[in-house]
Structure formats: C-alpha cells, structure tokens
BASE-887400 format. One record per residue (C-alpha): x, y, z. Coordinates in steps of 0.2 Angstrom, whole numbers, plus 5000, padded with zeros to 4 digits. Layout:
BEGIN
XYZ ...
% end
This chain:
BEGIN
474449054779 476049124770 477549194776 478649334769 479349234755 477649164750 478048984757 476548894764 476448854782 475248724789 474248784804 474848654816 474848674835 476548704843 477348554850 478048584867 478948464878 479648474896 481348504889 480948644878 479948724892 481448704903 482548784890 481448934888 481448954907 483348944908 483449074894 482249194902 483149184919 484849204911 484149364902 483449424919 485149394928 486049484914 484949634916 485249634935 487149614932 487149764920 486149864933 487449824947 488849874935 488150044934 488150064953 490050034955 491250164953 492450184938 493950134949 493049974955 492649924937 494449954932 495149854946 493949714943 494649694925 496549724928 496849654945 496449474941 497449484926 498949554935 498849424949 498649284936 500249344926 501249354943 500749184947 501149114930 502849204931 503149124948 502748944941 503848964926 505349044936 505348974954 507049024958 506849204952 505149214961 505949144978 507349274976 506149414973 505249364989 506849414999 507249574989 506249695001 507149625017 508849645007 508449825002 508049865020 509649795026 510649895013 509750055017 510050035036 511950015033 512150175023 511350325031 511850475021 513650535018 515050495031 516150635035 517850625044 518050695061 519150835055 518750915038 520050885025 520250995010 521250974993 522451094985 521051194978 520151214994 518751094991 518150985005 518650795003 517150685007 
% end
C-alpha cells in the first residue's frame, strides 16, 4: 500500500493502549463540550455576551488599581459620602431677605 508521496507503508494492525484510548475519549468529549458551549452562546443576548467579556476585565482592572494604590482606593471609597455632604450644604442660590440692586439696576446675588 502506498500513500500520496509513493512511500510504502506496511499493513500492520494499529497498536492501541489504554492511554491512547483515554486520550481519544478526552478529545471527543472536549469537542462535544465545545459544540455545546457554542450552542449556549447563541442563546444568550448580545448584551450578555458583551458584559461577559467586558465586566470581568473592568473588575480586574479596578482591583489591580486598588492593590497598587491603596491610599487612593480608600479615599475613593469615601468620595460618594463626601459628595452627598457637600450637595446637602448648598441647595441652590441664597438670596438676602431684602433684594439689593447695584447702580445699573441689576440684582445683587
């Protein structure tokens, strides 16, 4: 029996061991699971696929920043409460009890 290049092959029975049989089972099960995962990916929405890729990256980068800059990360944890405190102190513009006008007749705030 010759192959494409004209090289001669002996007709020997294929040698199988338990290891090669196990490897082929692993390969076939891997291919089947891969096919199943692709099918599951089609059932998800575009938003779920987008978040599945970007959200873990964003969380990892945030955690990495927190480990590299612990003081800044701690300060950023308290920023929302500080913003609320500042927002509550200034509610709009404060006008005097009686209106005051300058020489041109404009209201002084």
